[in-house]
C-alpha positions in Angstrom: 29.2 104.2 207.4 25.9 105.3 205.6 23.7 107.8 207.3 20.1 106.8 208.6 17.3 107.6 206.2 15.5 110.8 207.0 12.2 110.5 208.9 9.0 110.6 206.8 7.4 113.9 206.4 4.0 114.9 207.8 2.5 114.6 204.4 3.9 111.1 203.9 2.6 110.0 207.3 -0.8 111.5 206.6 -1.0 109.6 203.3 0.0 106.4 205.0 -2.7 106.8 207.6 -5.3 107.4 204.8 -4.1 104.3 203.0 -4.3 102.2 206.2 -7.8 103.4 206.8 -8.9 102.5 203.3 -7.3 99.0 203.7 -9.1 98.5 207.1 -12.4 99.7 205.6 -12.0 97.3 202.6 -11.2 94.4 204.9 -14.1 95.2 207.2 -16.4 95.2 204.1 -15.0 91.9 203.0 -15.5 90.4 206.4 -19.1 91.7 206.5 -19.7 90.2 203.1 -18.2 86.9 204.0 -20.2 86.8 207.2 -23.5 87.5 205.4 -22.6 84.9 202.8 -21.8 82.4 205.4 -25.1 83.0 207.2 -26.9 82.7 203.9 -25.1 79.4 203.1 -25.8 78.1 206.6 -29.5 78.9 206.1 -29.4 77.1 202.7 -27.7 74.1 204.2 -30.3 73.9 207.0 -33.1 74.2 204.4 -31.5 71.4 202.3 -31.2 69.2 205.4 -34.8 69.9 206.2 -35.8 68.8 202.7 -33.7 65.7 202.9 -35.3 64.8 206.3 -38.9 65.4 205.0 -41.0 62.3 204.8 -44.6 61.3 205.3 -44.6 62.1 209.0 -43.6 65.7 208.7 -44.8 66.8 205.3 -47.4 66.1 202.7 -45.3 63.5 201.0 -47.1 60.1 200.7 -45.8 57.1 202.6 -44.8 55.5 199.3 -42.1 58.2 198.8 -40.3 57.3 202.1 -38.4 54.5 200.5 -36.5 51.8 202.4 -34.3 54.1 204.4 -34.4 53.8 208.2 -37.1 56.0 209.5 -37.1 57.9 212.8 -39.2 56.6 215.7 -42.8 57.5 214.9 -44.3 60.5 216.7 -47.9 59.6 216.9 -50.4 62.4 217.2 -53.0 60.1 218.6 -53.9 60.4 222.3 -54.0 57.3 224.5 -57.5 55.8 224.6 -56.9 53.5 227.5 -58.0 50.5 225.5 -55.9 47.3 225.3 -54.5 46.5 221.8 -56.2 43.9 219.6 -59.7 43.4 218.4 -62.3 45.9 219.5 -65.0 44.8 221.9 -68.0 43.4 220.0 -66.1 43.1 216.7 -66.9 39.6 215.4 -63.5 39.4 213.6 -62.7 37.3 210.6 -62.3 33.8 212.0 -63.1 30.8 209.7 -66.3 29.2 211.0 -67.6 25.8 210.2 -70.8 25.5 208.1 -73.8 23.3 208.8 -74.1 21.9 205.3 -70.7 21.1 203.8 -70.6 20.2 200.1 -68.6 17.0 200.6 -68.6 14.7 203.6 -65.8 12.1 204.1 -66.2 9.7 207.0 -63.1 8.4 208.8 -63.4 5.3 211.1 -60.8 3.9 213.4 -59.2 0.7 212.1 -58.2 -0.8 215.5 -58.7 -0.3 219.2 -56.3 2.1 220.7 -56.3 0.1 224.0 -56.2 -3.6 223.2 -55.6 -3.5 219.4 -58.8 -5.4 218.4 -60.2 -4.9 214.9 -62.9 -2.2 214.8 -64.0 -2.8 211.2 -67.6 -3.7 212.2 -67.9 -1.3 215.2 -70.8 1.1 215.3 -70.0 4.8 215.5 -70.8 6.5 218.8 -70.2 10.0 217.6 -67.7 12.1 215.7 -65.7 15.4 215.7 -66.0 17.4 212.5 -63.1 19.1 210.8 -63.7 21.2 207.7 -61.4 22.2 204.8 -62.3 25.3 202.8 -60.8 25.1 199.4 -61.4 26.3 195.8 -62.5 23.8 193.2 -60.8 23.7 189.9 -62.1 26.6 188.0 -63.1 26.1 184.4 -65.1 28.4 182.1 -68.8 27.5 181.6 -69.7 27.5 177.9 -73.2 28.3 176.9 -74.2 27.5 173.3 -76.9 29.5 171.7 -78.4 27.5 168.8 -80.1 29.7 166.3 -82.5 27.4 164.6 -83.9 27.9 161.2 -87.5 27.0 160.2 -89.1 26.8 156.7 -92.5 28.3 156.3 -95.2 26.8 154.1 -94.6 29.6 151.7 -91.1 28.3 151.3 -89.3 31.1 153.1 -86.6 30.1 155.6 -86.4 32.2 158.9 -83.6 32.0 161.4 -83.9 32.8 165.1 -82.4 36.1 166.2 -79.3 35.9 168.5 -79.6 37.6 171.9 -78.1 41.1 172.0 -75.1 40.0 174.2 -74.1 37.2 171.7 -73.1 39.2 168.6 -70.6 36.7 167.2 -69.8 32.9 167.1 -67.7 33.1 170.2 -67.8 35.9 172.8 -66.8 36.4 176.4 -69.6 36.6 178.9 -70.3 39.2 181.5 -68.4 37.4 184.2 -65.2 37.3 182.2 -65.5 41.0 181.3 -66.2 41.9 184.9 -63.1 40.0 186.1 -61.0 41.8 183.5 -62.2 45.2 184.7 -61.8 44.3 188.4 -58.3 43.0 188.0 -57.3 46.0 185.9 -58.9 49.0 187.7 -59.0 47.7 191.2 -56.1 45.1 191.5 -53.9 47.2 189.2 -52.7 44.4 186.9 -51.3 45.6 183.5 -52.8 44.1 180.4 -50.2 41.4 179.7 -50.1 40.1 183.3 -53.9 40.3 183.5 -54.2 38.1 180.4 -51.8 35.6 182.0 -53.7 35.6 185.2 -57.0 34.9 183.4 -55.4 31.9 181.7 -53.8 30.6 184.9 -56.8 31.1 187.2 -59.7 30.3 184.8 -58.3 28.6 181.8 -59.3 31.5 179.6 -56.4 32.6 177.3 -57.1 36.3 176.6 -55.1 38.6 174.4 -54.0 42.0 175.5 -56.2 43.4 172.7 -59.2 41.7 174.2 -58.4 43.2 177.6 -58.2 46.7 176.1 -61.4 46.3 174.2 -63.2 45.2 177.4 -61.9 48.2 179.3 -63.0 50.5 176.4 -66.5 49.0 176.4 -66.8 49.5 180.2 -65.6 53.1 179.9 -68.3 53.8 177.3 -71.0 52.1 179.3 -70.3 54.2 182.3 -70.8 57.6 180.7 -74.3 58.0 182.3 -73.0 56.8 185.7 -70.2 59.4 185.7 -72.6 62.2 184.9 -74.8 61.1 187.8 -71.8 61.1 190.2 -70.9 64.6 189.1 -74.5 65.8 189.7 -74.4 64.2 193.2 -71.1 65.9 194.1 -72.2 69.4 193.0 -75.2 69.1 195.3 -73.3 67.5 198.3 -73.2 69.7 201.5 -69.6 68.6 202.2 -67.1 67.1 199.8 -63.4 66.4 199.6 -60.9 67.2 196.8 -57.3 66.3 196.2 -54.9 65.6 193.4 -51.7 63.5 192.8 -49.1 63.5 190.0 -49.1 60.5 187.6 -47.2 59.6 184.5 -49.2 59.3 181.2 -47.4 58.7 177.9 -44.1 59.6 179.6 -45.3 63.0 180.8 -46.5 64.4 184.1 -50.3 64.4 184.4 -52.5 64.9 187.4 -55.2 62.5 188.8 -57.9 64.6 190.5 -60.4 63.2 192.9 -63.5 64.7 194.4 -65.5 62.5 196.7 -67.8 62.0 199.7 -68.4 59.0 201.8 -70.9 57.8 199.2 -69.3 58.6 195.8 -65.9 58.9 194.1 -65.0 60.8 190.9 -61.6 60.5 189.3 -60.4 62.7 186.4 -57.1 62.8 184.5 -55.7 66.1 183.3 -52.4 67.6 182.1 -52.8 70.4 184.6 -52.9 70.5 188.4 -54.7 73.8 189.1 -57.9 75.7 188.2 -57.7 75.0 184.4 -58.0 71.2 185.2 -60.6 71.7 187.9 -62.8 73.8 185.6 -62.4 71.3 182.7 -63.4 68.3 184.8 -66.6 70.1 185.5 -67.4 69.3 189.1 -65.9 72.0 191.3 -67.2 75.1 189.4 -70.8 74.0 190.2 -70.1 72.9 193.7 -71.9 75.0 196.4 -71.2 73.2 199.7 -68.2 73.1 202.0 -65.0 71.9 200.3 -62.4 70.1 202.4 -58.9 70.3 200.8 -55.2 70.9 201.6 -53.8 74.4 201.3 -53.4 74.5 197.5 -54.4 78.0 196.4 -56.3 76.7 193.4 -59.1 75.4 195.6 -59.9 78.8 197.2 -62.5 79.9 194.6 -64.7 76.8 194.8 -67.6 76.1 197.2 -69.5 78.5 199.4 -67.3 77.7 202.3 -63.8 76.1 202.8 -62.2 73.8 205.3 -58.5 73.1 205.4 -57.1 69.7 206.3 -55.9 69.4 209.9 -53.8 66.4 209.2 -51.8 68.3 206.6 -51.0 71.2 208.9 -50.1 68.9 211.8 -47.4 67.3 209.6 -46.1 70.8 208.8 -46.1 71.7 212.5 -44.1 68.6 213.3 -41.5 69.7 210.8 -41.3 73.0 212.6 -40.8 71.3 216.0 -37.9 69.3 214.5 -36.1 72.4 213.2 -33.8 73.6 216.0 -32.8 76.9 214.3 -35.7 78.8 216.0 -38.0 78.4 219.0 -40.6 75.8 218.1 -42.8 76.3 221.2 -45.5 78.0 219.2 -45.8 74.9 216.9 -46.0 72.5 219.8 -48.8 74.7 221.3 -50.7 74.7 218.1 -50.5 70.9 217.8 -51.9 70.6 221.3 -54.8 73.0 220.5 -55.7 71.3 217.2 -55.7 67.8 218.7 -57.5 68.7 221.9 -60.2 70.5 219.9 -60.5 67.4 217.6 -60.9 65.1 220.5 -63.4 67.4 222.2 -65.5 67.6 219.1 -65.5 63.8 218.7 -66.7 63.4 222.3 -69.4 66.0 221.8 -70.6 64.2 218.6 -70.7 60.9 220.6 -72.7 62.6 223.3 -75.3 63.7 220.7 -74.4 67.4 220.8 -74.3 69.5 217.6 -72.0 72.3 218.8 -69.3 73.0 221.4 -70.2 75.1 224.4 -69.5 78.8 223.8 -66.8 79.1 226.4 -65.1 75.9 225.3 -65.0 77.0 221.7 -63.8 80.5 222.7 -61.0 78.9 224.7 -59.7 76.9 221.7 -60.0 79.9 219.4 -58.0 82.1 221.8 -55.2 79.5 222.2 -55.1 79.0 218.5 -54.8 82.8 217.8 -52.1 83.2 220.4 -50.0 80.3 219.0 -50.3 81.7 215.4 -49.2 85.2 216.5 -46.3 83.7 218.5 -45.2 81.8 215.4 -45.2 85.0 213.4 -43.1 86.8 216.1 -40.7 83.8 216.4 -39.9 83.9 212.7 -39.2 87.5 211.7 -39.3 88.5 208.0 -37.0 91.2 206.6 -39.4 92.0 203.8 -37.2 90.8 201.0 -36.8 87.3 199.6 -38.9 84.3 200.2 -40.4 83.7 203.7 -39.1 80.9 205.8 -41.4 77.8 205.9 -42.2 78.3 209.5 -43.1 82.0 208.9 -45.3 81.1 205.9 -47.0 78.4 207.9 -47.7 80.7 210.9 -49.1 83.4 208.6 -51.4 80.9 206.8 -52.7 79.6 210.1 -53.4 83.2 211.1 -54.9 84.4 207.8 -57.0 81.3 207.2 -58.2 80.7 210.8 -61.8 80.2 209.9 -61.0 77.5 207.4 -58.7 75.6 209.8 -61.3 75.9 212.6 -64.3 74.8 210.5 -64.5 71.4 212.2 -64.8 73.2 215.6 -67.8 75.3 214.5 -69.6 72.8 212.0 -69.8 69.2 213.1 -70.7 68.0 209.6 -67.2 69.0 208.5 -64.4 66.5 209.4 -61.1 67.5 210.9 -59.0 66.2 207.9 -59.2 65.4 204.2 -58.6 61.7 204.8 -61.5 60.7 202.6 -59.8 62.1 199.5 -56.4 60.8 200.6 -57.7 57.3 201.0 -59.4 57.4 197.6 -56.1 58.6 196.1 -53.7 56.3 198.0 -54.1 53.2 195.9 -53.2 55.2 192.7 -49.6 55.1 193.9 -50.0 51.4 194.1 -51.1 51.4 190.5 -47.9 53.1 189.5 -45.8 50.6 191.5 -47.6 47.5 190.1 -48.4 48.6 186.5 -46.2 51.6 186.0 -47.4 54.6 184.1 -50.2 54.6 181.5 -49.0 54.5 177.9 -51.8 56.7 176.6 -54.2 59.3 177.9 -57.1 57.1 176.7 -56.0 54.3 178.9 -55.7 56.6 181.8 -59.2 58.0 181.3 -60.6 54.5 181.1 -58.9 53.5 184.3 -60.2 56.7 186.1 -63.9 56.1 185.1 -63.9 52.4 185.9 -62.2 53.0 189.2 -64.8 55.7 190.0 -67.5 53.1 189.5 -65.8 50.4 191.6 -65.0 52.8 194.4 -68.5 54.1 194.5 -70.3 50.8 194.5 -68.0 49.6 197.4 -69.0 52.6 199.4 -72.6 51.4 199.1 -71.7 47.9 200.1 -72.2 46.4 196.7 -69.9 43.6 195.4 -67.9 45.2 192.6 -67.9 42.0 190.5 -71.7 42.0 190.7 -71.9 45.6 189.7 -69.5 45.0 186.8 -71.5 42.1 185.6 -74.6 44.3 185.6 -72.6 46.9 183.6 -71.9 44.5 180.8 -75.4 43.2 180.9 -76.5 46.7 180.0 -77.9 47.8 183.4 -75.0 49.5 185.2 -75.5 50.2 188.9 -76.7 53.7 189.5 -76.9 55.8 192.6 -80.0 55.4 194.7 -82.3 58.4 194.8 -81.9 58.5 198.6 -78.2 59.3 198.1 
């Protein structure tokens, strides 16, 4: 029978204890590392989920980017007005009304009595009820022939009449055709080939795509003076809006910039989004009024004062309220402050006031400041790495308070940047209908013609009439009172 092994010595036990301590310490470090990595991954997953759930209701994405996926129930920021749905009181609506002098009258007489069946062929009419059909006649081009006669003088010299300036060749398209081409291209977003097909189907005018492009080129060149006038108007405007949107030109990312007021619109195409483009387009560097924009940093150097869009920040705040990782109470409070202030300002304007009462304004400003500070406290920052979206938003609301509250202190400044967004919105339709522009030249032509159409519509002028005038050599220009 073998003897039991001798017990370990003190030195061996001490070495084993040291080894176990090292092992426990290594395992603790591994656990701490895994815990930190797990927290980092959880944060990353939450951020990716936030990005996936972002759409037009909680971010600056346009509605066109939402796609066909099922959207959540809308969370409207509008307050109940108490009005019933439907047409506003006093609005005449768009109902089809009968006219007093129809172009064609067709009389219908009863053939037989509805009671006894007797023949009513010779009966005298005792009255009638009118029913009118509004229709389009068959549209055919009107051809005007200019005959340039020749005459022989007594001296024997033959002289020919001079053709009008707008008839430079044996066959040309008139101002109405050219106006329709520009309108269908720059306002109804038809690409050249489909536009040519539409002109043939609608008007019996078979155009080539080359003709379409030459008409657009002529319109672009004829509007150079108009564009300069629009730029001058914008630089002197007391309040103006600016925005930009990405577009595809020649297969590459470009940016369509807009600067506008309720009276004029300027569009410009550029390869850059920021200050290089804004300086090159030549409007913002000379602007001296209040510029209403989103929070893009490039806009901060333009204008004597700034106003930031309330609609943009409301969407950002909604995204914070939908993030359950942190307390969103501050964001809910900020939403209430902004909307209540907007409604109060609107009521004051309706009542003929030009400023809020001092105590009312101070109340909104105090609530705003408190909500922003609570947002910063609710989203701590370690000092390293990027800030969380909610933290960055709260800091921006705090640091740019004056710009976000501009509509509270200056009633000439709107709450949002909707004017620029409305002027940009249909550009997304252009990309859906016609796709991208094949050349920068085509994009620039579109931008200038679209500027013209948008501006004349803001002045209540029929765009087809204004385009006819353009091709007649007398483009519509801004009234001096503008």
